[in-house]
N, CA, C, O and CB atoms as a CASP TS submission, in Angstrom:
PFRMAT TS
TARGET T0000
AUTHOR 0000-0000-0000
METHOD Language model
MODEL 1
PARENT N/A
ATOM      1  N   MET     1      -9.879 -81.208 168.388  1.00  0.00           N
ATOM      2  CA  MET     1     -11.043 -81.200 167.922  1.00  0.00           C
ATOM      3  C   MET     1     -11.492 -82.632 166.710  1.00  0.00           C
ATOM      4  O   MET     1     -11.002 -82.242 165.650  1.00  0.00           O
ATOM      5  CB  MET     1     -11.066 -79.720 167.338  1.00  0.00           C
ATOM      6  N   ALA     2     -11.907 -83.488 166.544  1.00  0.00           N
ATOM      7  CA  ALA     2     -12.201 -83.960 165.391  1.00  0.00           C
ATOM      8  C   ALA     2     -12.759 -83.671 164.267  1.00  0.00           C
ATOM      9  O   ALA     2     -12.309 -84.000 163.170  1.00  0.00           O
ATOM     10  CB  ALA     2     -12.570 -84.567 165.547  1.00  0.00           C
ATOM     11  N   ALA     3     -13.663 -83.108 164.440  1.00  0.00           N
ATOM     12  CA  ALA     3     -14.669 -82.745 163.795  1.00  0.00           C
ATOM     13  C   ALA     3     -15.349 -81.450 163.735  1.00  0.00           C
ATOM     14  O   ALA     3     -15.771 -81.290 164.880  1.00  0.00           O
ATOM     15  CB  ALA     3     -15.347 -83.460 164.076  1.00  0.00           C
ATOM     16  N   HIS     4     -15.704 -80.386 162.992  1.00  0.00           N
ATOM     17  CA  HIS     4     -15.713 -79.298 162.879  1.00  0.00           C
ATOM     18  C   HIS     4     -16.866 -78.623 161.954  1.00  0.00           C
ATOM     19  O   HIS     4     -16.426 -78.523 160.809  1.00  0.00           O
ATOM     20  CB  HIS     4     -14.553 -79.116 162.588  1.00  0.00           C
ATOM     21  N   HIS     5     -18.228 -78.112 162.063  1.00  0.00           N
ATOM     22  CA  HIS     5     -19.144 -77.518 160.938  1.00  0.00           C
ATOM     23  C   HIS     5     -19.775 -76.517 161.231  1.00  0.00           C
ATOM     24  O   HIS     5     -20.442 -76.588 162.263  1.00  0.00           O
ATOM     25  CB  HIS     5     -20.080 -78.291 160.456  1.00  0.00           C
ATOM     26  N   GLU     6     -19.804 -74.976 160.287  1.00  0.00           N
ATOM     27  CA  GLU     6     -19.992 -74.408 160.795  1.00  0.00           C
ATOM     28  C   GLU     6     -21.618 -73.929 159.787  1.00  0.00           C
ATOM     29  O   GLU     6     -21.861 -74.125 158.597  1.00  0.00           O
ATOM     30  CB  GLU     6     -18.745 -73.753 161.142  1.00  0.00           C
ATOM     31  N   LEU     7     -22.460 -73.273 160.852  1.00  0.00           N
ATOM     32  CA  LEU     7     -23.946 -73.452 160.075  1.00  0.00           C
ATOM     33  C   LEU     7     -23.957 -71.964 160.265  1.00  0.00           C
ATOM     34  O   LEU     7     -22.989 -71.287 160.611  1.00  0.00           O
ATOM     35  CB  LEU     7     -25.438 -74.527 160.821  1.00  0.00           C
ATOM     36  N   MET     8     -25.762 -71.324 159.863  1.00  0.00           N
ATOM     37  CA  MET     8     -25.883 -70.135 159.839  1.00  0.00           C
ATOM     38  C   MET     8     -24.400 -69.110 159.595  1.00  0.00           C
ATOM     39  O   MET     8     -24.129 -68.422 160.579  1.00  0.00           O
ATOM     40  CB  MET     8     -26.599 -69.975 161.058  1.00  0.00           C
ATOM     41  N   GLY     9     -23.710 -69.005 158.717  1.00  0.00           N
ATOM     42  CA  GLY     9     -23.078 -68.219 158.232  1.00  0.00           C
ATOM     43  C   GLY     9     -21.387 -67.951 159.531  1.00  0.00           C
ATOM     44  O   GLY     9     -20.622 -67.043 159.857  1.00  0.00           O
ATOM     45  N   GLY    10     -21.614 -69.391 159.824  1.00  0.00           N
ATOM     46  CA  GLY    10     -20.083 -69.208 160.752  1.00  0.00           C
ATOM     47  C   GLY    10     -20.663 -68.493 162.045  1.00  0.00           C
ATOM     48  O   GLY    10     -19.982 -67.596 162.541  1.00  0.00           O
ATOM     49  N   LYS    11     -21.534 -68.736 162.460  1.00  0.00           N
ATOM     50  CA  LYS    11     -21.756 -67.824 163.753  1.00  0.00           C
ATOM     51  C   LYS    11     -22.479 -68.801 164.648  1.00  0.00           C
ATOM     52  O   LYS    11     -23.018 -68.430 165.691  1.00  0.00           O
ATOM     53  CB  LYS    11     -22.703 -66.348 163.494  1.00  0.00           C
ATOM     54  N   LEU    12     -22.487 -70.412 164.113  1.00  0.00           N
ATOM     55  CA  LEU    12     -22.922 -71.477 165.065  1.00  0.00           C
ATOM     56  C   LEU    12     -22.313 -72.613 164.959  1.00  0.00           C
ATOM     57  O   LEU    12     -22.528 -73.126 163.861  1.00  0.00           O
ATOM     58  CB  LEU    12     -24.194 -71.777 164.996  1.00  0.00           C
ATOM     59  N   HIS    13     -21.842 -73.043 165.436  1.00  0.00           N
ATOM     60  CA  HIS    13     -20.633 -74.194 165.679  1.00  0.00           C
ATOM     61  C   HIS    13     -20.962 -75.770 165.895  1.00  0.00           C
ATOM     62  O   HIS    13     -21.095 -75.981 167.100  1.00  0.00           O
ATOM     63  CB  HIS    13     -19.845 -73.797 167.031  1.00  0.00           C
ATOM     64  N   VAL    14     -21.119 -76.833 165.190  1.00  0.00           N
ATOM     65  CA  VAL    14     -21.370 -78.067 165.408  1.00  0.00           C
ATOM     66  C   VAL    14     -19.599 -78.866 165.793  1.00  0.00           C
ATOM     67  O   VAL    14     -18.616 -78.756 165.060  1.00  0.00           O
ATOM     68  CB  VAL    14     -22.296 -78.618 163.934  1.00  0.00           C
ATOM     69  N   TYR    15     -19.640 -79.389 166.708  1.00  0.00           N
ATOM     70  CA  TYR    15     -18.321 -80.070 166.312  1.00  0.00           C
ATOM     71  C   TYR    15     -18.016 -81.457 167.474  1.00  0.00           C
ATOM     72  O   TYR    15     -18.270 -81.379 168.676  1.00  0.00           O
ATOM     73  CB  TYR    15     -16.954 -78.743 166.403  1.00  0.00           C
ATOM     74  N   LYS    16     -17.663 -82.193 167.066  1.00  0.00           N
ATOM     75  CA  LYS    16     -17.443 -83.585 168.553  1.00  0.00           C
ATOM     76  C   LYS    16     -15.835 -83.647 169.075  1.00  0.00           C
ATOM     77  O   LYS    16     -14.658 -83.663 168.715  1.00  0.00           O
ATOM     78  CB  LYS    16     -17.818 -85.668 167.820  1.00  0.00           C
ATOM     79  N   ARG    17     -16.519 -83.662 169.918  1.00  0.00           N
ATOM     80  CA  ARG    17     -14.692 -83.936 171.014  1.00  0.00           C
ATOM     81  C   ARG    17     -14.242 -85.209 170.808  1.00  0.00           C
ATOM     82  O   ARG    17     -15.102 -86.061 170.587  1.00  0.00           O
ATOM     83  CB  ARG    17     -14.745 -83.909 173.031  1.00  0.00           C
ATOM     84  N   GLU    18     -12.681 -85.653 170.837  1.00  0.00           N
ATOM     85  CA  GLU    18     -11.891 -86.327 170.580  1.00  0.00           C
ATOM     86  C   GLU    18     -12.776 -87.620 171.269  1.00  0.00           C
ATOM     87  O   GLU    18     -12.982 -88.569 170.512  1.00  0.00           O
ATOM     88  CB  GLU    18     -10.498 -85.826 171.003  1.00  0.00           C
ATOM     89  N   ASN    19     -13.142 -87.683 172.222  1.00  0.00           N
ATOM     90  CA  ASN    19     -13.454 -88.466 173.647  1.00  0.00           C
ATOM     91  C   ASN    19     -14.691 -88.506 173.757  1.00  0.00           C
ATOM     92  O   ASN    19     -15.051 -88.657 174.925  1.00  0.00           O
ATOM     93  CB  ASN    19     -12.946 -87.881 174.954  1.00  0.00           C
ATOM     94  N   SER    20     -15.825 -88.404 172.721  1.00  0.00           N
ATOM     95  CA  SER    20     -17.246 -88.089 173.012  1.00  0.00           C
ATOM     96  C   SER    20     -17.732 -88.479 171.736  1.00  0.00           C
ATOM     97  O   SER    20     -17.334 -88.110 170.631  1.00  0.00           O
ATOM     98  CB  SER    20     -17.624 -86.560 173.455  1.00  0.00           C
ATOM     99  N   THR    21     -18.915 -89.511 172.113  1.00  0.00           N
ATOM    100  CA  THR    21     -20.040 -89.895 171.198  1.00  0.00           C
ATOM    101  C   THR    21     -21.095 -88.768 170.200  1.00  0.00           C
ATOM    102  O   THR    21     -21.691 -88.853 169.126  1.00  0.00           O
ATOM    103  CB  THR    21     -20.933 -90.632 172.193  1.00  0.00           C
ATOM    104  N   TYR    22     -20.913 -87.767 171.217  1.00  0.00           N
ATOM    105  CA  TYR    22     -21.910 -86.820 171.117  1.00  0.00           C
ATOM    106  C   TYR    22     -21.403 -85.637 170.098  1.00  0.00           C
ATOM    107  O   TYR    22     -20.233 -85.487 169.749  1.00  0.00           O
ATOM    108  CB  TYR    22     -22.257 -86.300 172.577  1.00  0.00           C
ATOM    109  N   TRP    23     -22.341 -84.953 169.754  1.00  0.00           N
ATOM    110  CA  TRP    23     -21.915 -83.836 168.890  1.00  0.00           C
ATOM    111  C   TRP    23     -22.229 -82.858 170.083  1.00  0.00           C
ATOM    112  O   TRP    23     -22.951 -83.170 171.030  1.00  0.00           O
ATOM    113  CB  TRP    23     -22.773 -83.592 167.307  1.00  0.00           C
ATOM    114  N   GLN    24     -21.475 -81.379 169.900  1.00  0.00           N
ATOM    115  CA  GLN    24     -22.065 -80.240 170.388  1.00  0.00           C
ATOM    116  C   GLN    24     -21.982 -79.346 169.872  1.00  0.00           C
ATOM    117  O   GLN    24     -21.410 -79.301 168.783  1.00  0.00           O
ATOM    118  CB  GLN    24     -21.850 -79.923 171.306  1.00  0.00           C
ATOM    119  N   CYS    25     -22.508 -78.302 170.438  1.00  0.00           N
ATOM    120  CA  CYS    25     -22.618 -76.998 169.446  1.00  0.00           C
ATOM    121  C   CYS    25     -22.402 -75.744 170.278  1.00  0.00           C
ATOM    122  O   CYS    25     -22.907 -75.692 171.400  1.00  0.00           O
ATOM    123  CB  CYS    25     -24.156 -76.864 168.677  1.00  0.00           C
ATOM    124  N   SER    26     -21.679 -74.723 169.802  1.00  0.00           N
ATOM    125  CA  SER    26     -21.690 -73.101 170.303  1.00  0.00           C
ATOM    126  C   SER    26     -22.009 -72.210 169.535  1.00  0.00           C
ATOM    127  O   SER    26     -22.210 -72.346 168.328  1.00  0.00           O
ATOM    128  CB  SER    26     -20.539 -72.564 170.707  1.00  0.00           C
ATOM    129  N   THR    27     -22.085 -71.210 170.169  1.00  0.00           N
ATOM    130  CA  THR    27     -22.153 -69.904 169.444  1.00  0.00           C
ATOM    131  C   THR    27     -21.882 -68.689 170.611  1.00  0.00           C
ATOM    132  O   THR    27     -22.330 -68.733 171.756  1.00  0.00           O
ATOM    133  CB  THR    27     -23.739 -69.750 168.656  1.00  0.00           C
ATOM    134  N   PHE    28     -21.145 -67.729 170.118  1.00  0.00           N
ATOM    135  CA  PHE    28     -20.597 -66.605 170.650  1.00  0.00           C
ATOM    136  C   PHE    28     -21.741 -65.540 170.363  1.00  0.00           C
ATOM    137  O   PHE    28     -22.098 -65.162 169.247  1.00  0.00           O
ATOM    138  CB  PHE    28     -19.149 -66.279 170.018  1.00  0.00           C
ATOM    139  N   LEU    29     -22.303 -65.085 171.728  1.00  0.00           N
ATOM    140  CA  LEU    29     -23.386 -64.325 171.939  1.00  0.00           C
ATOM    141  C   LEU    29     -23.117 -63.332 173.101  1.00  0.00           C
ATOM    142  O   LEU    29     -22.424 -63.699 174.049  1.00  0.00           O
ATOM    143  CB  LEU    29     -24.539 -65.196 172.176  1.00  0.00           C
ATOM    144  N   GLY    30     -23.603 -62.190 173.057  1.00  0.00           N
ATOM    145  CA  GLY    30     -23.565 -60.892 174.168  1.00  0.00           C
ATOM    146  C   GLY    30     -22.537 -61.242 174.585  1.00  0.00           C
ATOM    147  O   GLY    30     -22.530 -61.552 175.776  1.00  0.00           O
ATOM    148  N   GLY    31     -21.308 -61.341 173.851  1.00  0.00           N
ATOM    149  CA  GLY    31     -20.026 -60.864 174.596  1.00  0.00           C
ATOM    150  C   GLY    31     -19.764 -62.386 175.156  1.00  0.00           C
ATOM    151  O   GLY    31     -18.619 -62.314 175.602  1.00  0.00           O
ATOM    152  N   LYS    32     -20.223 -63.698 175.360  1.00  0.00           N
ATOM    153  CA  LYS    32     -19.899 -64.918 175.981  1.00  0.00           C
ATOM    154  C   LYS    32     -20.482 -65.896 174.971  1.00  0.00           C
ATOM    155  O   LYS    32     -21.489 -65.715 174.288  1.00  0.00           O
ATOM    156  CB  LYS    32     -20.472 -65.063 177.479  1.00  0.00           C
ATOM    157  N   ASN    33     -19.481 -67.239 174.992  1.00  0.00           N
ATOM    158  CA  ASN    33     -19.603 -68.401 174.207  1.00  0.00           C
ATOM    159  C   ASN    33     -20.378 -69.289 174.888  1.00  0.00           C
ATOM    160  O   ASN    33     -20.135 -69.807 175.978  1.00  0.00           O
ATOM    161  CB  ASN    33     -18.386 -68.983 173.855  1.00  0.00           C
ATOM    162  N   HIS    34     -21.382 -69.444 174.139  1.00  0.00           N
ATOM    163  CA  HIS    34     -22.656 -70.689 174.845  1.00  0.00           C
ATOM    164  C   HIS    34     -22.438 -71.706 174.328  1.00  0.00           C
ATOM    165  O   HIS    34     -22.632 -71.686 173.113  1.00  0.00           O
ATOM    166  CB  HIS    34     -24.291 -70.552 174.613  1.00  0.00           C
ATOM    167  N   ARG    35     -22.017 -72.868 174.846  1.00  0.00           N
ATOM    168  CA  ARG    35     -21.775 -74.494 174.290  1.00  0.00           C
ATOM    169  C   ARG    35     -22.986 -75.158 174.929  1.00  0.00           C
ATOM    170  O   ARG    35     -23.482 -74.712 175.963  1.00  0.00           O
ATOM    171  CB  ARG    35     -20.163 -75.361 174.870  1.00  0.00           C
ATOM    172  N   VAL    36     -23.508 -76.354 174.226  1.00  0.00           N
ATOM    173  CA  VAL    36     -24.566 -77.254 175.420  1.00  0.00           C
ATOM    174  C   VAL    36     -23.864 -78.950 174.190  1.00  0.00           C
ATOM    175  O   VAL    36     -23.226 -79.201 173.168  1.00  0.00           O
ATOM    176  CB  VAL    36     -27.372 -76.579 175.350  1.00  0.00           C
ATOM    177  N   SER    37     -24.404 -79.419 175.007  1.00  0.00           N
ATOM    178  CA  SER    37     -23.972 -80.954 174.208  1.00  0.00           C
ATOM    179  C   SER    37     -25.581 -80.953 173.261  1.00  0.00           C
ATOM    180  O   SER    37     -26.606 -80.362 173.601  1.00  0.00           O
ATOM    181  CB  SER    37     -23.704 -82.814 175.703  1.00  0.00           C
ATOM    182  N   THR    38     -25.394 -81.735 172.122  1.00  0.00           N
ATOM    183  CA  THR    38     -26.728 -82.389 171.335  1.00  0.00           C
ATOM    184  C   THR    38     -27.186 -83.081 171.889  1.00  0.00           C
ATOM    185  O   THR    38     -28.416 -83.122 171.891  1.00  0.00           O
ATOM    186  CB  THR    38     -26.709 -83.026 170.226  1.00  0.00           C
ATOM    187  N   LYS    39     -26.403 -84.010 172.665  1.00  0.00           N
ATOM    188  CA  LYS    39     -26.897 -85.356 173.017  1.00  0.00           C
ATOM    189  C   LYS    39     -27.137 -86.151 171.512  1.00  0.00           C
ATOM    190  O   LYS    39     -28.145 -86.850 171.406  1.00  0.00           O
ATOM    191  CB  LYS    39     -28.389 -85.208 173.989  1.00  0.00           C
ATOM    192  N   GLU    40     -26.557 -86.077 170.802  1.00  0.00           N
ATOM    193  CA  GLU    40     -26.717 -86.850 169.024  1.00  0.00           C
ATOM    194  C   GLU    40     -25.874 -87.433 168.756  1.00  0.00           C
ATOM    195  O   GLU    40     -24.850 -86.799 169.013  1.00  0.00           O
ATOM    196  CB  GLU    40     -26.781 -86.075 167.725  1.00  0.00           C
ATOM    197  N   ASP    41     -25.585 -88.801 168.156  1.00  0.00           N
ATOM    198  CA  ASP    41     -24.329 -89.086 167.746  1.00  0.00           C
ATOM    199  C   ASP    41     -24.789 -88.949 165.921  1.00  0.00           C
ATOM    200  O   ASP    41     -23.815 -89.018 165.172  1.00  0.00           O
ATOM    201  CB  ASP    41     -23.702 -90.767 168.476  1.00  0.00           C
ATOM    202  N   SER    42     -25.840 -88.812 165.399  1.00  0.00           N
ATOM    203  CA  SER    42     -26.143 -88.194 163.851  1.00  0.00           C
ATOM    204  C   SER    42     -25.686 -87.170 164.071  1.00  0.00           C
ATOM    205  O   SER    42     -25.902 -86.686 165.182  1.00  0.00           O
ATOM    206  CB  SER    42     -27.566 -88.024 163.199  1.00  0.00           C
ATOM    207  N   LEU    43     -24.876 -86.435 163.105  1.00  0.00           N
ATOM    208  CA  LEU    43     -24.397 -85.517 162.492  1.00  0.00           C
ATOM    209  C   LEU    43     -25.898 -84.125 162.099  1.00  0.00           C
ATOM    210  O   LEU    43     -26.100 -82.953 162.418  1.00  0.00           O
ATOM    211  CB  LEU    43     -23.600 -86.394 161.164  1.00  0.00           C
ATOM    212  N   ALA    44     -26.687 -85.277 161.183  1.00  0.00           N
ATOM    213  CA  ALA    44     -27.688 -84.641 160.448  1.00  0.00           C
ATOM    214  C   ALA    44     -28.784 -84.180 161.948  1.00  0.00           C
ATOM    215  O   ALA    44     -29.255 -83.051 162.084  1.00  0.00           O
ATOM    216  CB  ALA    44     -28.417 -85.874 159.081  1.00  0.00           C
ATOM    217  N   LEU    45     -28.972 -85.131 162.768  1.00  0.00           N
ATOM    218  CA  LEU    45     -29.617 -84.636 164.044  1.00  0.00           C
ATOM    219  C   LEU    45     -28.941 -83.350 165.056  1.00  0.00           C
ATOM    220  O   LEU    45     -29.575 -82.400 165.515  1.00  0.00           O
ATOM    221  CB  LEU    45     -29.685 -85.934 164.900  1.00  0.00           C
ATOM    222  N   ALA    46     -27.826 -83.573 165.196  1.00  0.00           N
ATOM    223  CA  ALA    46     -27.293 -82.752 165.477  1.00  0.00           C
ATOM    224  C   ALA    46     -27.406 -81.270 165.157  1.00  0.00           C
ATOM    225  O   ALA    46     -27.512 -80.282 165.884  1.00  0.00           O
ATOM    226  CB  ALA    46     -26.535 -83.168 165.295  1.00  0.00           C
ATOM    227  N   LYS    47     -27.352 -81.421 163.892  1.00  0.00           N
ATOM    228  CA  LYS    47     -27.582 -79.939 163.121  1.00  0.00           C
ATOM    229  C   LYS    47     -28.411 -79.385 163.529  1.00  0.00           C
ATOM    230  O   LYS    47     -28.265 -78.246 163.970  1.00  0.00           O
ATOM    231  CB  LYS    47     -27.866 -79.824 161.822  1.00  0.00           C
ATOM    232  N   ASP    48     -29.911 -80.209 163.509  1.00  0.00           N
ATOM    233  CA  ASP    48     -31.180 -79.552 163.479  1.00  0.00           C
ATOM    234  C   ASP    48     -31.570 -79.061 164.710  1.00  0.00           C
ATOM    235  O   ASP    48     -32.278 -78.084 164.955  1.00  0.00           O
ATOM    236  CB  ASP    48     -32.171 -80.361 163.010  1.00  0.00           C
ATOM    237  N   PHE    49     -30.802 -80.181 165.780  1.00  0.00           N
ATOM    238  CA  PHE    49     -30.579 -79.382 167.581  1.00  0.00           C
ATOM    239  C   PHE    49     -30.387 -78.077 167.477  1.00  0.00           C
ATOM    240  O   PHE    49     -31.189 -77.196 167.789  1.00  0.00           O
ATOM    241  CB  PHE    49     -29.137 -79.848 168.579  1.00  0.00           C
ATOM    242  N   ALA    50     -29.045 -77.920 166.922  1.00  0.00           N
ATOM    243  CA  ALA    50     -28.026 -76.332 167.422  1.00  0.00           C
ATOM    244  C   ALA    50     -28.976 -75.598 166.718  1.00  0.00           C
ATOM    245  O   ALA    50     -29.590 -74.772 167.394  1.00  0.00           O
ATOM    246  CB  ALA    50     -26.069 -75.968 166.772  1.00  0.00           C
ATOM    247  N   GLU    51     -29.263 -75.682 165.520  1.00  0.00           N
ATOM    248  CA  GLU    51     -30.801 -74.856 164.556  1.00  0.00           C
ATOM    249  C   GLU    51     -31.097 -73.901 165.580  1.00  0.00           C
ATOM    250  O   GLU    51     -30.756 -72.767 165.915  1.00  0.00           O
ATOM    251  CB  GLU    51     -32.543 -75.988 164.168  1.00  0.00           C
ATOM    252  N   ASP    52     -32.342 -75.375 166.163  1.00  0.00           N
ATOM    253  CA  ASP    52     -33.577 -74.762 167.261  1.00  0.00           C
ATOM    254  C   ASP    52     -32.827 -74.282 168.420  1.00  0.00           C
ATOM    255  O   ASP    52     -33.346 -73.382 169.081  1.00  0.00           O
ATOM    256  CB  ASP    52     -34.790 -75.986 167.871  1.00  0.00           C
ATOM    257  N   TRP    53     -31.755 -74.713 168.748  1.00  0.00           N
ATOM    258  CA  TRP    53     -31.091 -74.100 170.185  1.00  0.00           C
ATOM    259  C   TRP    53     -30.927 -72.786 170.169  1.00  0.00           C
ATOM    260  O   TRP    53     -31.351 -72.053 171.062  1.00  0.00           O
ATOM    261  CB  TRP    53     -29.698 -74.606 170.561  1.00  0.00           C
ATOM    262  N   SER    54     -30.205 -72.332 169.001  1.00  0.00           N
ATOM    263  CA  SER    54     -29.564 -71.205 168.872  1.00  0.00           C
ATOM    264  C   SER    54     -30.401 -70.114 168.777  1.00  0.00           C
ATOM    265  O   SER    54     -29.930 -68.984 168.652  1.00  0.00           O
ATOM    266  CB  SER    54     -28.768 -71.254 167.893  1.00  0.00           C
TER
END
């Protein structure tokens, strides 16, 4: 994992995979890990997407 950022007190994660231009976001909720691509290459826009998604 090339880059990793935590949001919302560590409950939400924004990260970039090595072979991707897009940021991903994930959270652990209800005993399951949920992940989705933000389809953003800007970290600031990816963080905004992740906060709205969670």
